Phi, psi and omega in degrees: 000133178302143178255117180238142175236155180293139182257341186095349177263107187301321182293312180296317181299320178293319178298317181296317178300317178295318179296322179296318179296319178297316178300316181300317179294318178297319179292325180295329181260355180293129178245354177228161177298322179299320178292321179294318178295318177300320177297319178296315181299315180299316178303306186293326175296319182295312181285330173299311181295323177296315178302310180303312184288344180251018173074025179250152180289126181270015190306310185296330179282323175298317179297316178300317178296319178297321177295335176273359178091016179274114186291318183261069188273347179292144181292153173282147179291148183285000000 
């Protein structure tokens, strides 16, 4: 399960909570490793982009994506 902590940025924290709920639902219905990995990648891309767009460092999310094998893990510029 992804580990998230409150950042003090209400928008980013809310985005992370929403992404976590979506991830939990996706994992509950995943029947293959590919589906579980896709849920992980979607989660980390969502929170990475939220961090970037809310002026927070996305480093931990970029690292998680790279560990999942996502080559272009850096956020797109806003």
